[in-house]
Every structure is written in structure tokens, then in C-alpha cells.
C-alpha positions as CSV (number, residue, x, y, z in Angstrom):
1,M,0.9,-23.6,28.0
2,Q,-0.5,-22.2,24.9
3,N,-1.0,-24.2,21.3
4,E,2.6,-25.0,20.0
5,Y,3.1,-22.9,16.9
6,D,6.3,-24.3,14.8
7,K,6.2,-23.4,11.2
8,S,10.1,-24.0,10.5
9,K,9.4,-27.0,8.2
10,E,7.1,-25.3,5.9
11,I,9.0,-21.6,5.8
12,K,12.3,-23.9,4.9
13,E,10.7,-26.1,2.4
14,C,8.3,-23.9,0.9
15,L,8.6,-20.1,1.6
16,I,12.4,-20.0,1.4
17,P,13.0,-20.7,-2.1
18,K,9.8,-18.4,-3.0
19,L,11.7,-15.9,-1.0
20,K,14.9,-15.9,-2.7
21,E,13.0,-15.5,-5.9
22,L,11.5,-12.5,-4.7
23,E,14.4,-11.2,-3.5
24,N,16.3,-11.8,-6.6
25,I,13.4,-10.0,-8.5
26,C,13.9,-7.1,-5.8
27,V,17.3,-6.8,-6.3
28,S,17.8,-7.0,-10.1
29,F,14.7,-4.1,-10.6
30,E,15.8,-2.0,-7.2
31,I,12.5,-2.6,-5.4
32,P,12.7,-2.0,-1.7
33,Y,10.9,-4.5,0.2
34,F,10.4,-5.6,3.9
35,V,8.9,-9.2,5.1
36,S,8.7,-10.6,8.6
37,F,7.8,-14.3,9.0
38,A,6.6,-15.8,12.4
39,V,8.6,-19.1,12.4
40,K,8.2,-20.6,15.9
41,D,6.5,-19.7,19.1
42,T,7.0,-21.0,22.6
43,D,5.8,-19.8,26.0
44,T,9.0,-17.7,26.3
45,S,9.8,-16.1,23.1
46,T,8.9,-16.1,19.2
47,Q,11.1,-16.4,16.5
48,Y,11.2,-14.4,13.3
49,L,12.6,-14.7,10.1
50,T,12.9,-10.8,8.7
51,K,14.1,-9.5,5.2
52,S,14.7,-6.2,3.8
53,L,16.1,-4.4,1.0
54,T,15.7,-0.8,2.3
55,P,15.6,2.1,-0.1
56,A,19.0,3.6,1.2
57,S,20.8,0.5,0.3
58,K,19.7,1.3,-3.4
59,N,19.7,4.9,-3.1
60,V,16.4,4.8,-3.6
61,I,14.8,8.1,-2.3
62,L,10.9,8.1,-0.8
63,N,8.6,10.6,-0.1
64,N,7.3,8.6,2.8
65,D,10.0,6.0,3.7
66,I,8.6,3.8,6.6
67,F,11.7,1.0,6.4
68,P,13.2,2.8,9.1
69,R,10.5,2.3,11.5
70,L,9.5,-1.1,10.1
71,I,13.0,-2.2,10.9
72,N,13.2,-0.2,14.4
73,V,10.3,-2.4,15.4
74,T,11.6,-5.6,14.2
75,N,14.9,-4.2,16.7
76,G,12.4,-3.8,19.6
77,F,11.4,-0.4,19.8
78,E,7.9,0.2,20.8
79,T,5.3,2.3,18.3
80,V,3.6,5.4,19.4
81,A,0.9,7.1,17.5
82,K,1.7,10.3,16.0
83,K,-0.3,12.9,17.6
84,G,-2.3,15.4,15.6
85,I,-1.3,19.0,15.7
86,R,-3.1,21.7,17.4
87,E,-4.4,24.4,16.1
88,I,-4.0,27.3,19.1
89,E,-6.4,30.2,18.6
90,I,-4.9,33.5,20.0
91,N,-7.2,36.1,20.7
């Protein structure tokens, strides 16, 4: 059995009020954000608190919008590193 990790109390008492304040600021200025906190870990699972305001939800267009990938990982998708584009010389 691993060490017990449970930050439920700290997150509820300290982090949630600050997070709500940050969310309000981001919403009022239309600033996209993504945060994820490890709340509790057991031998069989890890509980996370994840919040986001995506660019699309505020009609914000970003040149390099990584939010869909962040959300995909949160939803269990595996990440795969980009492969470089190979240049082929034709003689």
C-alpha cells in the first residue's frame, strides 16, 4: 500500500474559494483557463478536480489552441508525441 494522499480538506477550505475568485476574473475578462488538482489518491484510483473555460465557449480564437488536447487527456485519451516531418530527397 502506498502513502495515503488526501487533500480534500485543504482543497475545500483553501483552494475552492481562490479558484472561484479566479474563475470570476477569467469569465469577466474572457480569459480561457484550464486547471487540474489531484484531490485524493488510493491504491485503485486518483480523484482530480478539473475546471476550465475553453476558448470556444467565449468565441476566442487562439493560434495554438491546446485546450482540446488538455481536455482529451483529462477524459482518458493517451498522448502521443508529434513526429517530425521527414524530408525525402528525390534524385
